[in-house]
DRENDREN-756839 format. One line per field, with one value per atom (N, C-alpha, C): residue number from 1; x, y, z. Coordinates in nm, 2 decimals. Example, Ala and Ser with C-alpha at 12.3 -4.5 7.8 and 13.67 -1.06 7.14 Angstrom:
DRENDREN-756839
resi	c(1,1,1,2,2,2)
east	c(1.32,1.23,1.32,1.28,1.37,1.29)
north	c(-0.57,-0.45,-0.33,-0.22,-0.11,0.00)
up	c(0.78,0.78,0.78,0.71,0.71,0.79)
***
This chain:
DRENDREN-756839
resi	c(1,1,1,2,2,2,3,3,3,4,4,4,5,5,5,6,6,6,7,7,7,8,8,8,9,9,9,10,10,10,11,11,11,12,12,12,13,13,13,14,14,14,15,15,15,16,16,16,17,17,17,18,18,18,19,19,19,20,20,20,21,21,21,22,22,22,23,23,23,24,24,24,25,25,25,26,26,26,27,27,27,28,28,28,29,29,29,30,30,30,31,31,31,32,32,32,33,33,33,34,34,34,35,35,35,36,36,36,37,37,37,38,38,38,39,39,39,40,40,40,41,41,41,42,42,42,43,43,43,44,44,44,45,45,45,46,46,46,47,47,47,48,48,48,49,49,49,50,50,50,51,51,51,52,52,52,53,53,53,54,54,54,55,55,55,56,56,56,57,57,57,58,58,58,59,59,59,60,60,60,61,61,61,62,62,62,63,63,63,64,64,64,65,65,65,66,66,66,67,67,67,68,68,68,69,69,69,70,70,70,71,71,71,72,72,72,73,73,73,74,74,74,75,75,75,76,76,76,77,77,77,78,78,78,79,79,79,80,80,80,81,81,81,82,82,82,83,83,83,84,84,84,85,85,85,86,86,86,87,87,87,88,88,88,89,89,89,90,90,90,91,91,91,92,92,92,93,93,93,94,94,94,95,95,95,96,96,96,97,97,97,98,98,98,99,99,99,100,100,100,101,101,101,102,102,102,103,103,103,104,104,104,105,105,105,106,106,106,107,107,107,108,108,108,109,109,109,110,110,110)
east	c(0.93,0.97,1.00,0.98,0.99,1.15,1.22,1.42,1.42,1.54,1.59,1.51,1.40,1.31,1.28,1.33,1.30,1.17,1.16,1.02,1.00,1.05,1.01,1.05,1.08,1.06,0.93,0.91,0.76,0.70,0.67,0.53,0.56,0.69,0.63,0.62,0.61,0.55,0.42,0.37,0.26,0.23,0.24,0.14,0.15,0.25,0.23,0.18,0.19,0.09,-0.08,-0.11,-0.21,-0.32,-0.19,-0.28,-0.26,-0.27,-0.25,-0.31,-0.35,-0.47,-0.59,-0.67,-0.82,-0.87,-0.97,-1.09,-1.03,-0.93,-0.86,-0.90,-0.93,-0.92,-0.78,-0.67,-0.53,-0.48,-0.51,-0.44,-0.43,-0.29,-0.32,-0.29,-0.42,-0.32,-0.30,-0.29,-0.18,-0.18,-0.33,-0.39,-0.35,-0.32,-0.28,-0.10,-0.07,0.07,0.10,0.02,0.02,0.02,-0.10,-0.13,-0.03,0.02,0.16,0.20,0.28,0.42,0.31,0.22,0.16,0.22,0.12,0.11,0.30,0.38,0.51,0.58,0.56,0.56,0.49,0.37,0.34,0.45,0.51,0.54,0.54,0.49,0.39,0.41,0.50,0.57,0.48,0.55,0.50,0.38,0.51,0.38,0.24,0.27,0.06,0.01,0.06,-0.02,-0.08,-0.03,-0.03,-0.09,-0.14,-0.21,-0.37,-0.32,-0.48,-0.58,-0.48,-0.48,-0.53,-0.50,-0.52,-0.63,-0.68,-0.81,-0.88,-0.90,-1.03,-1.02,-0.94,-0.95,-1.01,-0.94,-1.04,-1.18,-1.23,-1.34,-1.44,-1.39,-1.47,-1.46,-1.39,-1.44,-1.50,-1.50,-1.55,-1.66,-1.76,-1.92,-2.00,-2.14,-2.24,-2.26,-2.27,-2.31,-2.41,-2.52,-2.64,-2.64,-2.48,-2.44,-2.49,-2.53,-2.47,-2.34,-2.27,-2.16,-2.13,-1.99,-1.94,-1.84,-1.84,-1.76,-1.65,-1.55,-1.37,-1.37,-1.27,-1.12,-1.11,-1.13,-1.09,-1.03,-0.90,-0.87,-0.78,-0.67,-0.60,-0.63,-0.70,-0.80,-0.91,-0.95,-1.08,-0.99,-0.87,-0.77,-0.78,-0.78,-0.75,-0.82,-0.94,-1.01,-0.99,-0.96,-0.91,-0.73,-0.65,-0.55,-0.56,-0.61,-0.65,-0.67,-0.71,-0.78,-0.73,-0.62,-0.49,-0.41,-0.37,-0.32,-0.35,-0.48,-0.57,-0.55,-0.56,-0.62,-0.40,-0.49,-0.39,-0.38,-0.33,-0.35,-0.22,-0.24,-0.07,-0.03,0.08,0.10,0.04,0.05,-0.02,-0.14,-0.29,-0.40,-0.36,-0.32,-0.34,-0.21,-0.14,-0.05,-0.19,-0.29,-0.41,-0.54,-0.56,-0.61,-0.61,-0.38,-0.34,-0.38,-0.42,-0.43,-0.52,-0.65,-0.79,-0.80,-0.73,-0.74,-0.74,-0.58,-0.55,-0.68,-0.71,-0.80,-0.91,-1.00,-1.06,-1.05,-0.92,-0.94,-0.90,-0.88,-0.88,-1.03,-1.11,-1.16,-1.26,-1.21,-1.32,-1.30)
north	c(-0.09,-0.18,-0.09,-0.10,-0.02,-0.05,0.02,-0.03,-0.07,-0.16,-0.14,-0.22,-0.28,-0.39,-0.52,-0.62,-0.75,-0.80,-0.94,-0.96,-0.98,-1.03,-1.10,-0.98,-0.86,-0.71,-0.62,-0.67,-0.61,-0.69,-0.84,-0.84,-0.87,-0.85,-0.82,-0.74,-0.57,-0.46,-0.43,-0.53,-0.52,-0.52,-0.67,-0.74,-0.67,-0.59,-0.54,-0.38,-0.33,-0.22,-0.21,-0.36,-0.39,-0.44,-0.57,-0.59,-0.45,-0.29,-0.22,-0.13,-0.16,-0.06,-0.05,0.07,0.10,0.01,-0.09,-0.13,-0.29,-0.30,-0.40,-0.56,-0.63,-0.73,-0.79,-0.72,-0.68,-0.86,-0.90,-1.06,-1.04,-1.15,-1.15,-1.28,-1.34,-1.52,-1.51,-1.64,-1.71,-1.72,-1.65,-1.53,-1.44,-1.32,-1.20,-1.24,-1.28,-1.35,-1.37,-1.46,-1.47,-1.39,-1.28,-1.19,-1.09,-1.03,-0.91,-0.92,-1.11,-1.12,-1.08,-1.13,-1.10,-0.97,-0.88,-0.72,-0.66,-0.71,-0.74,-0.76,-0.90,-0.88,-0.81,-0.73,-0.66,-0.48,-0.52,-0.39,-0.26,-0.28,-0.17,-0.16,-0.07,0.01,0.07,0.06,0.01,0.08,0.21,0.41,0.37,0.25,0.25,0.20,0.12,-0.01,0.11,0.18,0.29,0.34,0.44,0.50,0.44,0.33,0.22,0.22,0.16,0.10,0.27,0.34,0.50,0.57,0.56,0.55,0.50,0.41,0.24,0.31,0.34,0.33,0.49,0.56,0.70,0.70,0.63,0.66,0.53,0.45,0.35,0.38,0.52,0.52,0.71,0.79,0.90,0.92,0.89,0.79,0.88,0.85,1.00,0.90,0.96,0.97,0.75,0.85,0.75,0.67,0.60,0.50,0.38,0.26,0.12,0.14,0.03,0.01,-0.15,-0.10,-0.19,-0.30,-0.40,-0.57,-0.50,-0.57,-0.55,-0.56,-0.57,-0.58,-0.70,-0.85,-0.94,-1.03,-0.93,-0.97,-0.86,-0.89,-0.79,-0.75,-0.91,-0.88,-0.80,-0.69,-0.61,-0.49,-0.46,-0.33,-0.37,-0.51,-0.45,-0.35,-0.36,-0.21,-0.11,-0.08,0.02,0.06,-0.02,-0.01,0.04,-0.02,0.01,0.23,0.21,0.29,0.41,0.42,0.45,0.47,0.33,0.37,0.49,0.49,0.61,0.74,0.81,0.87,0.98,1.08,1.18,1.30,1.26,1.38,1.37,1.49,1.53,1.40,1.35,1.33,1.39,1.56,1.59,1.56,1.51,1.43,1.33,1.25,1.09,1.10,1.27,1.31,1.37,1.39,1.48,1.41,1.25,1.14,1.09,1.09,1.02,1.13,1.22,1.35,1.36,1.30,1.31,1.15,1.09,0.92,0.89,0.97,1.00,1.07,1.17,1.25,1.15,1.10,0.98,0.89,0.87,0.66,0.81,0.92,0.93,1.03,0.97,1.08,0.91,0.87,0.78,0.66)
up	c(-0.05,0.02,0.11,0.27,0.40,0.36,0.38,0.31,0.50,0.50,0.64,0.71,0.69,0.80,0.71,0.78,0.75,0.72,0.65,0.70,0.81,0.90,1.00,1.07,0.99,1.14,1.07,0.96,0.97,0.98,0.98,1.05,1.16,1.24,1.40,1.47,1.36,1.40,1.36,1.20,1.21,1.30,1.35,1.44,1.58,1.61,1.76,1.79,1.58,1.61,1.56,1.54,1.48,1.65,1.76,1.87,1.93,1.92,2.04,1.98,1.89,1.76,1.89,1.91,1.97,1.89,1.94,1.88,1.85,1.87,1.82,1.88,1.90,2.04,2.09,2.04,2.14,2.10,2.05,2.03,1.87,1.81,1.63,1.63,1.53,1.54,1.35,1.37,1.25,1.14,1.13,0.95,0.97,1.05,1.09,1.06,1.11,1.02,0.95,0.87,0.71,0.66,0.70,0.56,0.60,0.72,0.72,0.63,0.66,0.50,0.37,0.35,0.20,0.20,0.31,0.27,0.22,0.32,0.29,0.16,0.10,-0.01,-0.14,-0.10,-0.21,-0.20,-0.12,-0.09,-0.02,0.04,0.09,0.25,0.23,0.32,0.46,0.58,0.67,0.73,0.73,0.74,0.69,0.57,0.55,0.54,0.61,0.75,0.80,0.90,1.04,1.04,0.87,0.84,0.79,0.76,0.73,0.91,0.94,1.13,1.20,1.18,1.24,1.19,1.07,1.01,1.05,1.02,1.10,1.21,1.33,1.46,1.45,1.40,1.37,1.36,1.25,1.24,1.32,1.39,1.50,1.64,1.63,1.77,1.78,1.64,1.67,1.56,1.63,1.59,1.71,1.63,1.66,1.81,1.93,2.07,2.04,1.99,2.02,1.90,1.80,1.72,1.77,1.78,1.81,1.80,1.96,1.96,1.81,1.80,1.74,1.82,1.74,1.81,1.79,1.84,1.82,1.69,1.63,1.48,1.53,1.48,1.48,1.39,1.27,1.18,1.14,1.14,0.98,0.89,0.84,0.73,0.72,0.83,0.77,0.75,0.78,0.72,0.58,0.53,0.37,0.30,0.29,0.21,0.30,0.39,0.47,0.40,0.37,0.31,0.22,0.14,-0.09,-0.06,0.08,0.04,0.09,0.18,0.17,0.08,0.00,-0.03,-0.21,-0.22,-0.37,-0.25,-0.19,-0.13,-0.12,-0.18,-0.22,-0.08,0.06,0.16,0.17,0.29,0.33,0.45,0.52,0.58,0.73,0.71,0.82,0.89,0.81,0.77,0.88,0.88,0.93,1.15,1.09,1.21,1.29,1.24,1.27,1.32,1.24,1.30,1.41,1.45,1.54,1.69,1.68,1.78,1.76,1.73,1.68,1.77,1.72,1.84,1.97,1.96,2.10,2.22,2.16,2.28,2.30,2.19,2.17,2.34,2.35,2.41,2.55,2.59,2.71,2.76,2.63,2.73,2.77,2.72,2.72,2.82)
***
């Protein structure tokens, strides 16, 4: 569990980073709040959630130019498979820093 964060603060931070993630609708619903509470209760660190958001957003933004456009992510539940993938991946934290860099560059060119 993320040390030093209450459940309330964890939920607030998860929903805030979710809303700010490129490709989301920018809004969080009650179901998103409930899912964030479940993630807290599972003991998932906030960093895992952040990394999953970065991975999903990067995959959605960095696609072939002729690929059909994707609709916005409308629910935090969209990330559940990506969260599981992040938990299983054994990659350096530098990889997620690299993805953040790629995501920022892709956003700045759109």
